[in-house]
C-alpha positions, -999 to 999 in steps of 0.1 A, spaced: 2 1 -2 25 27 8 45 19 -24 12 25 -46 10 57 -21 43 67 -30 38 58 -68 3 81 -66 28 109 -51 52 106 -77 27 115 -105 8 140 -84 43 159 -79 52 155 -120 16 163 -131 10 194 -112 43 213 -104 41 248 -94 61 269 -118 94 283 -112 86 318 -127 72 344 -101 53 359 -127 35 328 -139 27 317 -106 10 354 -98 -8 351 -132 -17 313 -121 -31 327 -83 -53 354 -103 -65 328 -130 -78 307 -98 -93 334 -77 -112 348 -109 -124 317 -115 -138 311 -84 -147 347 -78 -173 340 -111 -186 312 -102 -192 323 -66 -212 349 -83 -231 331 -108 -242 307 -74 -253 339 -61 -274 347 -88 -287 312 -93 -294 316 -58 -312 347 -57 -330 343 -93 -343 307 -88 -357 284 -65 -336 257 -43 -339 227 -65 -326 248 -96 -301 260 -78 -288 222 -67 -289 218 -103 -271 241 -117 -245 239 -93 -242 200 -105 -246 207 -137 -216 238 -136 -196 214 -115 -199 187 -143 -187 209 -169 -159 222 -151 -147 185 -144 -154 172 -184 -132 208 -189 -102 195 -164 -101 157 -175 -99 169 -207 -66 189 -206 -52 164 -181 -60 130 -194 -44 136 -230 -14 153 -218 -8 130 -186 -30 100 -184 -23 92 -219 13 103 -226 43 78 -221 73 101 -204 79 76 -173 80 48 -193 119 41 -198 121 54 -160 92 31 -146 92 -1 -170 129 -18 -155 113 -15 -119 94 -44 -106 58 -26 -112 34 -41 -131 17 -16 -161 -16 -22 -140 -1 -2 -108 14 23 -130 -16 29 -152 -37 29 -114 -12 55 -105 -17 76 -134 -53 74 -136 -57 83 -97 -35 111 -100 -50 129 -129 -82 129 -111 -70 141 -79 -67 180 -88 -99 179 -111 -120 167 -81 -101 189 -53 -111 219 -77 -151 209 -83 -150 204 -44 -135 241 -37 -161 257 -60 -187 244 -38 -179 264 -10 -199 290 -18 -230 268 -23 -227 250 7 -224 281 29 -257 300 10 -275 264 20 -267 267 60 -279 302 58 -309 286 43 -306 262 71 -308 239 41 -290 206 58 -304 179 36 -296 197 5 -261 204 23 -255 168 30 -267 158 -7 -243 182 -22 -213 169 -3 -219 135 -11 -236 133 -44 -221 161 -68 -180 144 -60 -194 110 -70 -208 125 -102 -181 141 -106 -158 109 -107 -187 92 -132 -181 119 -154 -143 118 -155 -147 81 -160 -170 83 -184 -146 105 -205 -115 81 -200 -134 53 -211 -142 63 -245 -103 84 -246 -88 47 -235 -103 31 -263 -84 59 -291 -54 50 -268 -54 10 -275 -42 22 -311 -18 45 -300 6 27 -314 -8 25 -349 -8 68 -354 20 79 -374 30 109 -349 13 129 -318 -8 150 -341 -30 123 -355 -32 108 -320 -40 143 -305 -64 153 -333 -78 118 -327 -90 124 -292 -99 159 -297 -127 147 -326 -140 121 -298 -142 154 -273 -160 175 -301 -181 144 -307 -194 139 -272 -202 176 -273 -215 181 -304 -239 151 -296 -252 168 -263 -262 202 -277 -281 184 -308 -297 163 -283 -305 192 -261 -317 211 -285 -337 187 -297 -356 187 -259 -357 225 -258 -393 238 -251 -383 266 -272 -372 271 -306 -336 288 -307 -350 322 -323 -374 323 -297 -354 314 -270 -327 344 -284 -355 371 -289 -367 372 -249 -332 383 -246 -332 417 -232 -298 438 -225 -311 470 -228 -317 475 -187 -310 462 -159 -344 450 -152 -343 433 -189 -313 415 -183 -322 403 -147 -355 389 -168 -334 374 -190 -314 355 -170 -338 343 -153 -356 333 -188 -325 312 -196 -322 295 -160 -357 282 -163 -356 273 -200 -328 253 -194 -340 237 -162 -372 226 -180 -353 210 -210 -333 190 -189 -362 177 -170 -375 167 -203 -348 140 -207 -359 111 -189 -326 95 -170 -312 130 -166 -351 146 -149 -349 113 -128 -311 120 -115 -320 155 -110 -355 150 -92 -335 123 -66 -311 149 -59 -334 185 -58 -365 173 -38 -365 159 -2 -396 139 -8 -375 114 -31 -346 103 -2 -357 69 -14 -350 72 -49 -321 95 -41 -300 67 -22 -308 43 -52 -295 69 -73 -266 72 -54 -258 33 -48 -263 30 -85 -237 57 -101 -211 44 -74 -211 11 -89 -212 21 -127 -183 43 -115 -165 17 -95 -173 -9 -132 -158 20 -155 -130 26 -130 -118 -3 -136 -126 -13 -172 -105 19 -181 -77 2 -158 -78 -30 -178 -80 -13 -212 -50 10 -204 -29 -19 -187 -33 -40 -219 -20 -20 -244 7 -2 -222 41 -14 -229 29 -14 -270 22 22 -268 53 32 -243 77 10 -268 61 33 -297 64 64 -284 99 55 -272 113 48 -303 95 76 -322 109 102 -300 145 85 -303 143 78 -340 124 116 -353 134 128 -384 153 159 -392 152 175 -428 172 209 -439 178 218 -472 206 244 -472 199 270 -497 222 302 -511 186 323 -496 189 335 -462 150 336 -459 144 302 -469 169 288 -443 157 311 -414 123 300 -422 133 259 -423 146 266 -391 114 278 -377 96 249 -390 121 228 -375 114 244 -344 74 238 -346 81 205 -354 104 196 -326 75 189 -304 41 171 -309 26 203 -293 35 225 -312 20 213 -344 -11 207 -328 -12 245 -315 -8 253 -351 -34 229 -360 -62 244 -335 -50 282 -348 -56 268 -389 -91 253 -378 -106 277 -353 -113 306 -375 -129 284 -401 -149 264 -370 -163 301 -359 -172 309 -394 -193 283 -399 -214 286 -368 -214 324 -372 -227 322 -409 -253 294 -399 -268 313 -371 -272 343 -396 -288 320 -421 -314 308 -398 -322 344 -382 -313 334 -348 -301 367 -337 -323 397 -327 -338 425 -349 -317 449 -328 -286 426 -332 -257 441 -353 -255 412 -374 -293 421 -386 -280 451 -407 -268 435 -435 -245 463 -441 -224 456 -411 -229 414 -417 -194 414 -442 -172 440 -411 -185 418 -386 -179 387 -397 -142 399 -407 -133 408 -375 -147 378 -356 -125 359 -381 -95 384 -372 -104 379 -331 -101 339 -339 -68 341 -357 -51 364 -329 -62 342 -300 -39 308 -314 -12 312 -287 14 309 -319 28 348 -322 30 354 -288 57 325 -278 84 320 -307 118 322 -285 98 306 -256 91 277 -279 130 276 -289 138 261 -249 167 246 -253 178 258 -290 175 295 -275 212 295 -269 220 291 -309 206 327 -310 236 338 -287 265 319 -296 257 309 -337 264 343 -359 223 347 -364 209 378 -382 183 394 -354 165 409 -385 161 371 -404 151 354 -369 124 379 -359 107 382 -392 111 343 -400 86 339 -369 67 366 -382 60 352 -417 53 316 -403 27 329 -378 14 351 -405 10 325 -431 -12 308 -405 -32 333 -401 -36 341 -441 -45 303 -445 -74 303 -415 -85 335 -431 -87 327 -473 -108 291 -460 -131 313 -438 -135 334 -466 -140 305 -489 -171 294 -464 -185 328 -465 -186 322 -503 -200 291 -500 -225 308 -479 -235 332 -506 -227 360 -486 -199 370 -509 -196 404 -520 -176 427 -538 -165 446 -508 -155 410 -490 -125 414 -514 -113 449 -493 -122 433 -457 -100 402 -471 -70 426 -475 -79 448 -444 -78 421 -421 -49 404 -434 -31 434 -433 -39 437 -396 -33 404 -388 4 408 -400 3 440 -376 -6 421 -349 19 392 -356 48 420 -360 39 434 -324 33 401 -305 67 386 -303 83 418 -290 78 410 -253 88 372 -257 120 382 -277 135 407 -248 120 376 -216 116 344 -235 102 316 -210 134 288 -217 129 266 -182 105 239 -196 100 207 -200 69 200 -209 61 217 -245 24 231 -230 46 251 -205 60 271 -234 27 281 -248 -6 275 -223 13 282 -190 34 307 -205 26 342 -193 41 360 -222 9 349 -239 -8 375 -220 12 401 -225 17 398 -261 -19 403 -264 -13 438 -250 11 444 -274 -9 434 -303 -43 443 -296 -48 477 -290 -38 486 -323 -61 464 -341 -90 476 -315 -82 515 -326 -83 505 -366 -117 483 -357 -132 514 -341 -125 540 -370 -138 513 -390 -173 510 -377 -172 550 -369 -167 553 -405 -194 531 -415 -219 549 -388 -214 582 -402 -207 573 -439 -234 563 -459 -218 537 -484 -199 510 -463 -172 499 -492 -157 538 -487 -157 530 -451 -136 495 -460 -114 512 -482 -103 539 -460 -96 515 -431 -79 493 -456 -52 520 -468 -52 528 -428 -40 494 -422 -14 492 -449 -1 521 -439 6 509 -401 21 481 -416 45 495 -436 52 523 -404 52 490 -379 78 473 -401 100 500 -400 98 506 -362 104 468 -357 135 467 -377 144 499 -358 139 479 -325 159 450 -334 
């Protein structure tokens, strides 16, 4: 038992190490505090606007969504990773013992976080002297969270059995992302089919023009979602047993059934992952040790520097996954936005209902999605242990910097072109779309020119997990402060021109000229800084 505890402790300490950078520690504390305050405000709003059953239901829902998101992240990056394989396989440990420790460790932090956010809920229930409801909350929510986590791990463990068949980690990560997206889409489709009102009617009830209208809208949303979930037979049974005092016997049965299903899923997940652990681990290590590196030295300096930047991106599967996400996010956002517009989902007072604004609004949504890809703000941090070469080797700073800008801009422009192709397929293409396409292309290059500046000065190089170079890097947030202000200013000018000028095409041409001029000025200024 002590050895198992030590093995779990080993995985916990390696999974959830405290970041070394003081600034990153502060950012994480602020983010955790913000999440706690935000969830507290949501709990308080539901408590004041709804009744006790609705309050308890939404706590169960929020906790389940939170645990789903956390397990999605930790399972892919930790449970189904094999970084410890070479260290633990020579020891007298079975694959089952290793997998058991990994699964328990991956559930530890998500469970603790999901229960910490329940503290305000317990306080509110105790203030109202709802002792039985508080007891139900303490017993039922952790078990439902475990069941949610294990259901997701079960689905992903099936994909994991074929890990050794994937050519690289990017394909494997894409398969996992596809499974998660299918689960989310399936849940949303099922939810929409059970809604008591149509989506257009649902959105038309929204009123944000006054405080009273906002409160009424929130109350309507809470009630509609609560009624919709009660239309689902199994979920209605769970909700009824959890939120009503009259159904204590049913609640005990549901609690026992949930525990049994969780135990069964736990052993199934352990069995599935243990079966393929050695085969997958050997495949992972052989792929890592035999990683190819192709570089063609040419007479063109630009080609050589661009190859170097691509080589850095290809050095880690996580970097390639971020590139893939950056390419997919804008087109997916474009499809969702255009489907909603085509279905007349938005109320009449929404800006989208005015056709003169649709092209501009669509363009800047795509631009925003291109700017949140975490790629352009961390190019120097991604170099990690290879960064010393920039100091010791005679590299040209201008070529290094602008090669990073070119790569991130190419990714953004590809995403923009696909998004505009989708716009044309939906039948919204106009002559003005060409000017808007050129406008946001120039703006995204402006953004990519500015965001690497801070990372160039203070890169985060002390990382072992590639996720620390991007997702856990405070430079991502700081880079937004470098790049977004100028975009916001130009966008504000564009919409002001549309408002005051009768023809939106003239406003777009003026904005295009402003964007191109800004781009040329920034290129000269950045060269001086370098």
